C-alpha positions in Angstrom: -12.5 -184.1 164.5 -9.3 -182.9 166.2 -7.7 -186.3 165.7 -8.8 -186.3 162.0 -7.4 -182.8 161.5 -4.1 -183.8 163.2 -3.9 -186.9 161.0 -4.4 -184.7 157.9 -1.7 -182.3 159.0 0.8 -185.1 159.7 0.0 -186.5 156.2 0.8 -183.1 154.6 4.0 -182.8 156.6 5.0 -186.3 155.5 4.4 -185.6 151.9 6.4 -182.3 152.1 9.3 -184.2 153.6 9.1 -186.9 150.9 8.9 -184.3 148.1 11.9 -182.5 149.6 14.0 -185.7 149.9 13.1 -186.6 146.3 14.1 -183.1 145.1 17.4 -183.2 146.9 18.1 -186.5 145.2 17.4 -184.9 141.9 20.0 -182.1 142.7 22.6 -184.7 143.9 22.2 -186.7 140.6 22.8 -183.6 138.6 25.7 -181.9 140.5 27.6 -185.1 141.4 27.1 -187.2 138.3 25.3 -185.8 135.2 26.6 -182.2 134.9 30.3 -183.1 135.5 30.1 -185.7 132.7 28.0 -183.5 130.3 25.3 -186.2 130.3 21.7 -185.0 130.2 18.5 -185.8 132.0 15.1 -186.0 130.5 12.5 -183.2 130.1 12.9 -179.7 131.4 15.9 -180.8 133.6 17.8 -181.8 130.5 16.8 -178.5 128.7 18.0 -176.6 131.8 21.3 -178.5 131.7 21.9 -177.6 128.1 21.1 -173.9 128.6 23.3 -173.9 131.7 26.2 -175.3 129.7 25.8 -172.6 127.0 25.2 -169.5 129.2 26.6 -168.0 132.4 23.4 -168.9 134.3 23.2 -172.1 136.2 21.1 -175.2 135.6 19.1 -174.5 138.7 18.1 -171.0 137.7 17.0 -172.2 134.2 15.1 -175.1 135.8 13.2 -172.7 138.0 12.5 -170.2 135.2 11.3 -172.8 132.8 8.8 -174.1 135.3 7.2 -170.8 136.1 4.9 -170.7 133.0 4.2 -174.4 133.5 3.2 -173.9 137.1 0.8 -171.2 136.0 -0.7 -173.6 133.4 -1.0 -176.3 136.0 -2.6 -174.0 138.5 -5.3 -173.0 136.0 -5.9 -176.4 134.3 -5.0 -179.2 136.8 -5.4 -178.2 140.4 -3.9 -175.9 143.0 -2.6 -178.6 145.4 -0.9 -180.7 142.8 0.7 -177.7 141.1 1.8 -176.2 144.5 3.5 -179.5 145.5 5.1 -179.9 142.1 6.4 -176.3 142.2 7.7 -176.9 145.7 9.7 -179.9 144.3 11.2 -177.6 141.6 12.0 -174.9 144.1 13.8 -177.3 146.5 15.7 -178.9 143.6 16.8 -175.4 142.4 17.9 -174.4 145.9 20.1 -177.5 146.3 21.5 -177.2 142.8 22.8 -173.8 143.9 23.9 -175.0 147.4 25.7 -178.2 146.4 29.0 -177.9 144.6 29.5 -179.5 141.2 31.8 -182.4 142.0 33.1 -185.1 139.7 33.0 -188.3 141.8 34.1 -190.5 138.9 35.9 -189.9 135.6 34.0 -192.9 134.1 31.2 -191.5 132.0 29.3 -194.8 132.0 29.3 -194.8 135.8 28.1 -191.2 135.9 25.3 -192.0 133.4 24.1 -195.0 135.3 24.3 -193.7 138.8 23.0 -190.3 137.8 20.0 -191.9 136.2 19.4 -194.2 139.1 19.5 -191.4 141.8 17.4 -189.1 139.7 14.8 -191.8 139.1 14.6 -192.6 142.8 13.9 -188.9 143.5 11.4 -188.5 140.7 9.7 -191.8 141.6 9.3 -190.9 145.2 7.6 -187.6 144.2 5.3 -189.3 141.8 4.4 -192.1 144.3 3.1 -189.5 146.7 0.9 -187.6 144.3 3.0 -184.8 142.8 5.5 -184.4 140.0 9.0 -182.9 139.4 7.4 -180.3 137.2 8.1 -179.4 133.6 7.0 -182.0 131.1 5.0 -184.0 133.6 2.6 -181.1 134.2 2.3 -180.4 130.5 1.6 -184.1 129.9 -1.2 -184.1 132.6 -2.8 -181.0 131.0 -2.7 -182.7 127.6 -4.2 -185.9 129.2 -7.2 -183.8 130.2 -7.9 -182.5 126.7 -6.2 -184.9 124.2 -6.8 -188.5 123.2 -3.4 -188.7 121.5 -0.7 -191.0 123.0 1.3 -188.8 125.4 4.4 -190.9 125.0 4.8 -189.1 121.7 5.4 -185.8 123.5 8.0 -187.4 125.9 9.7 -189.0 122.9 9.9 -185.7 121.0 11.3 -183.7 123.9 13.8 -186.3 125.0 14.8 -187.0 121.4 15.5 -183.3 121.0 17.6 -183.3 124.1 19.7 -186.3 122.8 20.1 -184.7 119.4 21.1 -181.3 120.9 23.6 -183.0 123.2 25.2 -184.7 120.1 25.3 -181.6 118.0 26.7 -179.3 120.8 29.1 -181.6 122.5 29.7 -185.0 120.9 27.7 -188.0 119.9 29.2 -190.1 122.6 27.6 -187.8 125.2 24.3 -188.2 123.3 24.6 -192.0 123.5 25.3 -191.9 127.3 22.3 -189.6 127.7 20.2 -192.4 126.2 21.7 -194.7 128.8 20.6 -192.3 131.6 17.1 -192.0 130.1 16.7 -195.8 129.9 18.0 -196.5 133.4 15.8 -193.7 134.8 12.7 -195.1 133.2 13.3 -198.6 134.5 13.8 -197.4 138.0 10.7 -195.3 138.0 8.8 -198.3 136.6 9.9 -200.2 139.8 9.1 -197.4 142.2 5.9 -196.0 140.6 5.1 -196.1 136.9 6.5 -194.4 133.9 3.4 -195.3 131.8 1.3 -192.3 131.1 -2.1 -194.1 131.2 -3.2 -196.9 133.4 -6.4 -199.0 133.7 -7.7 -199.7 137.1 -10.1 -202.7 137.5 -11.7 -202.4 141.0 -13.9 -205.3 142.3 -16.0 -203.9 145.1 -19.2 -204.4 147.1 -19.6 -200.6 147.4 -19.7 -199.5 143.8 -22.0 -196.4 144.3 -19.8 -195.0 147.1 -16.6 -195.5 145.0 -18.1 -194.1 141.9 -19.3 -190.9 143.7 -15.9 -190.4 145.3 -14.0 -191.0 142.1 -16.2 -188.6 140.1 -15.8 -186.0 142.8 -12.0 -186.0 142.8 -11.0 -187.4 139.4 -12.2 -186.2 136.0 -12.7 -189.7 134.6 -15.5 -191.8 133.2 -16.2 -195.2 134.8 -17.6 -198.4 133.4 -19.5 -200.7 135.8 -19.5 -204.4 135.1 -21.4 -207.0 137.1 -19.1 -209.4 138.9 -19.4 -212.5 141.2 -16.9 -213.9 143.6 -15.7 -217.3 142.5 -15.2 -218.5 146.1 -17.6 -216.5 148.1 -20.3 -216.4 145.4 -21.0 -212.8 146.5 -22.5 -210.5 143.9 -20.2 -207.4 143.4 -19.4 -205.0 140.7 -16.1 -204.2 138.8 -15.4 -200.6 138.1 -13.1 -200.0 135.1 -11.4 -196.6 134.9 -8.5 -195.3 132.8 -6.3 -192.8 134.7 -3.0 -191.0 134.2 0.0 -192.0 136.3 -0.4 -188.8 138.3 -3.9 -189.8 139.5 -2.8 -193.3 140.8 -1.9 -192.0 144.3 -5.3 -190.2 144.7 -7.2 -193.3 143.4 -5.5 -195.5 145.9 -6.5 -193.1 148.7 -10.1 -193.1 147.5 -10.3 -196.9 147.4 -8.7 -197.2 150.9 -11.2 -194.7 152.3 -14.4 -196.0 150.7 -13.8 -199.8 150.5 -10.6 -201.1 152.0 -11.6 -204.6 151.1 -11.9 -203.9 147.4 -9.6 -205.9 145.0 -7.8 -203.6 142.5 -5.7 -204.6 139.5 -3.7 -201.8 137.9 -2.6 -202.6 134.3 -0.6 -200.7 131.7 -2.7 -199.1 129.0 -1.0 -199.1 125.5 -3.7 -196.9 124.0 -7.3 -195.8 124.3 -10.1 -194.9 121.8 -13.2 -193.0 122.5 -14.2 -191.0 125.6 -11.4 -190.7 128.2 -12.6 -187.9 130.5 -15.9 -187.6 132.3 -18.2 -185.1 130.6 -20.0 -182.7 132.9 
């Protein structure tokens, strides 16, 4: 038991370190690339940048203030641990936005847009990969995923579209176009590190379907479809569990599969849309 407890503590320390590194990268991308060039990030970070450019308060302060009501929502509707780690990410980002100076490394706006987007995406991707988020729109999207069957890409599009339009109206349309470059580069990098797609389908071929189903139902609020399967080479009778999850739940699903059946074969595919029941009914 002591070894297991020590392992869990080390895992928590590891995640906190990774979240902190990811958050520092977010701050670096803003203060060294995006803010000096007046190019904007996606989500609440972009909103905080715009507010910081229009008022005496800094981007970091606005980022922290915007995430307070979202953290309360996440605490009530999603889960304490996920929300706590996500808010930790926001807090570390805020601290380093205040500590690090705003430095213009390059006068080339395209270089700032690309490198800012890449560094920000690496930071956000690391945080997502280990089961948390960088706060803001991600938490709102997860809450909506619990209660809405609508495609959540719509919400991201509306918020990011508003940021691009605001950048064009307040500054100039060239800045808005470079903001689009940052958003595109960022989404591609996050695709490579984790996934930018809001919903995913997991197809799990396992010889322990009952154990996996019980563990998934305990930790994830999702329905599962069980399909009989047979090994083409081994001829062994198995089952395939099909489950639709959000990108935030991928880390937890991987952990469940590793704990309950480390020999299971899992295929994760992008989900363009779903119809019918998405969450598990109590």
